[in-house]
C-alpha positions in Angstrom: 144.3 -13.8 -75.9 143.5 -17.4 -76.7 146.8 -18.5 -78.2 150.0 -16.4 -77.9 149.3 -14.5 -74.6 150.0 -17.5 -72.3 153.5 -17.7 -73.9 154.0 -14.0 -73.1 153.0 -14.8 -69.5 156.0 -17.2 -69.3 158.3 -14.5 -70.6 157.0 -12.0 -68.1 157.3 -14.3 -65.1 160.8 -15.5 -65.9 162.3 -12.1 -67.0 163.2 -8.9 -65.3 163.6 -5.4 -66.6 160.7 -5.8 -69.0 157.9 -3.6 -70.2 154.6 -5.0 -71.4 152.8 -3.2 -74.2 149.2 -4.1 -74.9 146.6 -2.7 -77.3 143.7 -2.1 -75.0 141.5 -0.3 -77.5 141.3 -0.2 -81.3 138.9 1.1 -83.9 138.8 1.2 -87.6 141.5 -0.6 -89.7 144.6 -1.4 -87.7 147.6 -3.6 -88.2 146.8 -5.5 -85.0 143.7 -6.2 -82.9 142.7 -5.3 -79.4 144.6 -7.6 -77.0 147.7 -7.8 -79.1 150.7 -7.6 -76.8 154.5 -7.3 -76.9 157.3 -7.4 -74.3 160.3 -5.1 -74.6 163.6 -4.9 -72.8 166.3 -2.2 -72.9 167.6 -4.0 -75.9 164.3 -4.0 -77.8 161.5 -6.4 -78.7 161.6 -9.7 -76.7 158.4 -11.4 -77.8 155.0 -10.7 -79.3 153.9 -7.8 -81.5 151.6 -4.7 -81.4 151.5 -4.5 -85.2 155.0 -3.8 -86.5 156.0 -0.8 -88.5 155.3 2.7 -87.1 153.2 1.6 -84.1 155.7 -0.9 -82.9 158.6 1.4 -83.5 157.0 4.2 -81.5 155.8 1.8 -78.8 159.4 0.5 -78.4 160.6 4.1 -77.9 158.0 4.6 -75.3 158.8 1.3 -73.6 162.5 2.3 -73.4 161.5 5.6 -71.7 159.2 3.8 -69.3 161.9 1.3 -68.3 164.1 4.3 -67.4 161.6 6.2 -65.3 159.5 3.2 -64.1 156.3 4.9 -65.1 153.4 3.3 -67.1 152.0 5.2 -70.0 149.0 5.1 -72.3 149.7 6.2 -75.9 147.1 6.8 -78.6 148.1 6.4 -82.3 146.1 7.6 -85.3 146.9 5.6 -88.4 145.8 8.0 -91.1 149.1 9.5 -92.3 149.4 11.1 -95.7 150.3 8.4 -98.3 153.3 10.5 -99.2 154.7 10.0 -95.7 156.8 6.9 -96.1 157.1 6.4 -92.3 153.5 7.0 -91.6 150.6 4.5 -91.4 147.6 4.8 -93.6 145.4 2.0 -92.2 142.9 4.7 -91.1 142.2 3.4 -87.6 143.3 4.3 -84.0 144.9 2.3 -81.3 145.5 2.9 -77.6 148.6 1.1 -76.3 149.3 0.6 -72.6 153.0 0.4 -71.8 153.8 -0.9 -68.3 157.3 -1.3 -67.0 156.1 -2.5 -63.6 155.0 -5.9 -64.6 157.1 -7.5 -61.9 154.6 -6.0 -59.4 151.9 -8.0 -61.1 153.8 -11.3 -61.0 151.4 -13.0 -58.6 148.5 -12.3 -61.0 150.5 -13.5 -64.0 151.5 -16.7 -62.1 147.9 -17.5 -61.2 146.9 -16.9 -64.8 149.6 -19.2 -66.1 148.8 -21.9 -63.5 145.2 -21.8 -64.7 146.3 -22.0 -68.3 148.5 -25.0 -67.6 145.7 -26.8 -65.7 143.3 -26.0 -68.6 141.2 -23.7 -66.4 140.1 -20.6 -68.3 139.8 -17.2 -66.7 140.1 -13.5 -67.3 143.1 -11.2 -66.5 142.0 -7.8 -65.4 144.1 -4.6 -65.7 142.8 -1.5 -64.0 144.2 1.7 -65.7 143.9 4.9 -63.8 145.0 8.1 -65.5 147.6 10.3 -63.7 147.8 13.1 -66.3 150.2 13.8 -69.2 149.8 10.3 -70.5 151.0 8.6 -67.3 148.8 5.9 -65.7 148.8 3.6 -62.7 147.9 -0.1 -63.3 146.7 -2.9 -61.0 146.3 -6.4 -62.3 144.2 -9.3 -61.0 143.4 -12.8 -62.2 139.9 -14.2 -62.0 139.3 -17.9 -62.8 136.0 -18.8 -64.4 134.9 -20.3 -61.1 135.4 -16.9 -59.4 133.3 -14.6 -61.5 130.6 -14.4 -58.9 132.7 -14.7 -55.8 132.3 -12.3 -52.8 135.9 -11.0 -53.2 135.5 -10.2 -56.9 137.4 -7.0 -57.8 135.9 -4.0 -59.6 132.3 -4.9 -58.5 129.9 -2.4 -60.0 132.3 -1.9 -63.0 132.3 -5.4 -64.4 129.6 -7.9 -63.6 129.7 -11.7 -63.8 127.8 -11.6 -67.1 130.4 -9.2 -68.5 133.2 -11.5 -67.6 131.4 -14.6 -68.9 130.8 -12.7 -72.2 134.5 -11.8 -72.5 135.5 -15.4 -71.9 132.8 -16.8 -74.2 133.7 -14.5 -77.0 137.4 -15.2 -76.6 138.1 -11.5 -77.2 139.3 -8.8 -74.8 137.1 -5.9 -73.8 137.7 -2.4 -72.3 135.2 -1.2 -69.6 135.3 2.5 -68.9 134.2 4.7 -65.9 134.8 8.4 -65.2 137.8 7.6 -63.1 139.5 4.6 -64.6 139.2 1.8 -67.2 139.4 -2.0 -66.8 140.9 -4.1 -69.6 139.7 -7.7 -69.5 141.6 -10.3 -71.3 140.4 -13.9 -71.7 143.1 -16.6 -71.1 142.1 -20.0 -72.5 144.1 -23.2 -72.6 145.7 -23.8 -75.9 143.9 -26.2 -78.3 145.5 -29.6 -77.9 147.1 -31.2 -80.9 147.4 -35.0 -80.5 149.7 -36.5 -83.0 149.5 -40.3 -83.2 152.8 -41.3 -84.7 156.3 -40.0 -84.1 157.8 -40.6 -87.5 159.1 -38.0 -89.9 155.7 -36.3 -90.5 154.7 -36.4 -86.8 158.0 -34.8 -85.8 157.7 -32.0 -88.5 154.1 -31.4 -87.5 155.0 -31.2 -83.8 157.4 -28.4 -84.6 154.8 -26.5 -86.6 152.1 -27.1 -84.0 154.3 -25.6 -81.4 155.0 -22.5 -83.5 151.2 -22.2 -84.2 150.3 -22.1 -80.5 148.9 -25.6 -80.0 149.6 -27.7 -77.0 151.4 -30.6 -78.7 151.1 -34.2 -77.5 152.9 -37.0 -79.5 152.1 -40.7 -79.1 154.1 -43.7 -80.3 154.9 -47.2 -79.1 158.6 -46.8 -79.9 160.5 -45.0 -77.1 163.3 -44.0 -79.4 160.8 -42.1 -81.5 158.6 -40.6 -78.8 161.5 -39.0 -76.9 162.5 -35.4 -76.1 165.7 -36.0 -78.1 163.7 -36.8 -81.2 160.8 -34.4 -80.8 162.0 -31.5 -78.7 158.9 -29.3 -79.6 156.3 -31.6 -78.0 154.7 -30.5 -74.7 153.9 -34.1 -73.9 155.2 -37.4 -75.0 153.4 -40.8 -74.5 155.1 -44.1 -75.1 152.7 -47.1 -75.3 149.9 -48.6 -77.2 148.8 -45.9 -79.6 145.1 -46.6 -79.7 144.9 -46.9 -75.9 146.8 -43.7 -75.4 144.5 -41.8 -77.8 141.5 -43.2 -76.0 142.8 -41.9 -72.7 142.9 -38.3 -73.9 140.0 -36.4 -72.2 137.2 -35.5 -74.5 137.2 -31.8 -75.5 136.0 -29.7 -78.4 139.5 -28.2 -78.4 141.1 -31.5 -79.4 142.8 -31.8 -82.8 143.7 -35.5 -83.6 146.2 -36.1 -86.4 146.9 -39.8 -87.2 150.2 -40.4 -89.0 151.4 -43.8 -87.7 153.7 -46.1 -89.5 151.1 -48.6 -90.7 147.5 -49.2 -91.8 146.6 -51.3 -88.7 147.9 -48.6 -86.3 146.1 -45.9 -88.2 142.8 -47.8 -88.1 143.1 -48.5 -84.3 144.0 -44.9 -83.6 141.1 -43.6 -85.7 138.7 -45.9 -83.9 139.9 -44.3 -80.6 139.4 -40.8 -81.9 136.3 -40.8 -84.1 132.9 -39.7 -82.8 134.3 -37.9 -79.7 133.3 -34.3 -80.5 136.9 -33.2 -81.3 137.5 -30.1 -83.4 139.5 -32.0 -85.9 140.2 -35.7 -86.7 142.5 -36.2 -89.7 144.3 -39.3 -91.0 147.1 -39.6 -93.6 146.8 -42.1 -96.4 146.0 -42.7 -100.1 142.5 -42.5 -101.4 142.5 -46.2 -101.9 143.4 -46.9 -98.3 140.9 -44.4 -97.0 138.1 -45.9 -99.1 138.8 -49.4 -97.8 139.0 -48.1 -94.2 135.7 -46.2 -94.6 133.9 -49.4 -95.8 135.4 -51.3 -92.9 134.3 -48.7 -90.3 130.8 -48.5 -91.7 130.3 -52.2 -92.2 131.5 -53.1 -88.7 129.5 -50.2 -87.0 132.6 -48.4 -85.8 131.3 -45.2 -87.1 128.2 -43.7 -88.7 128.2 -41.9 -92.1 128.0 -38.6 -90.3 131.0 -39.4 -88.0 133.1 -40.6 -90.9 132.1 -37.5 -92.9 133.9 -35.4 -90.2 137.2 -37.2 -90.7 139.7 -35.2 -92.8 141.1 -37.9 -95.1 143.2 -37.5 -97.1 144.6 -35.1 -94.6 145.8 -31.5 -95.2 145.1 -28.8 -97.7 145.7 -29.6 -101.3 149.0 -27.8 -102.1 150.7 -30.4 -104.2 152.8 -31.5 -101.2 155.4 -34.3 -101.8 158.1 -34.0 -99.1 157.7 -34.6 -95.4 158.0 -30.8 -94.7 155.4 -30.0 -97.4 153.0 -32.6 -96.0 153.4 -31.2 -92.5 152.8 -27.7 -93.8 149.6 -28.8 -95.6 148.3 -30.5 -92.4 149.2 -27.4 -90.3 147.5 -25.1 -92.7 144.3 -27.2 -92.4 144.5 -27.1 -88.6 144.8 -23.3 -88.6 141.9 -23.0 -91.0 139.6 -25.2 -88.9 140.6 -23.4 -85.7 139.9 -20.0 -87.3 136.5 -21.1 -88.6 135.5 -22.5 -85.2 136.6 -19.4 -83.5 134.6 -17.2 -85.8 131.5 -19.4 -85.3 132.0 -19.1 -81.5 132.1 -15.3 -81.7 128.8 -15.3 -83.7 126.9 -17.3 -81.2 124.0 -15.4 -79.6 
């Protein structure tokens, strides 16, 4: 998965006595999609979700059994219970959940996947599922970086071709490939979209916390070391102390960049915006009143710092209109806009021919 799965990788690598449950197939209306995953211990859910409610409850029971006998299982759930059944699910779809208590055996594959994720190198995690009868299965996991799709040592040749892997990665969605003897579940692992927050004041700090919860890689930039510090902003993945505009300019260009400009003054905002605008980012937003933004727009256009089209892509005033007044409310409105933009771009990417 694009956002939460890399965090599950960290849990699986660091922990022991864990079972990974993954929805490898889904059809119809279901509470979670193909690729949703959860990690269970003997005490219950550790991280993630396979949909909550009935599916998650039964999956947890299966996970506990699998942790006892160390055998992987594949369970099918039909979600078409009678509406009178208060414990049943009436979504109407079906899901197949792979529950694997032997994820420690796949640690090398998970580590390579996480390394690729941290170095912003996408790839596909492959899980071969071979039925053993009575719902038991055997699993083998391998990691393929994008650069290895056509390599001579590529696993499962003849089952999954390079074009299949490229399609999975390009769509950003998992896929299940079936043969008579086994199935291969392919999961794309993309780097998280990068949220670059220019300004480590109250709004920047609150937004860094929300960005972390919402599966962004959070970078915070400020020229004040007491503000751009781990003590002040513990949720940031990266902190940069220095000239704000110069640091923004040094961020590598990417369509996965989300720039949020919330510095302490008009001059810093303008310089940070000059460094971010027109670079093909997914999102560029700046805080400020409509008067300030109108004045800045005129300055940018008059001085040739931006075209009308480039300025038109700037989200200013920033955030969704929710009547926000407090720092927390402003951060929520910005975060909501980030999520909406991310979802729209993801949907556009899936619809590409």
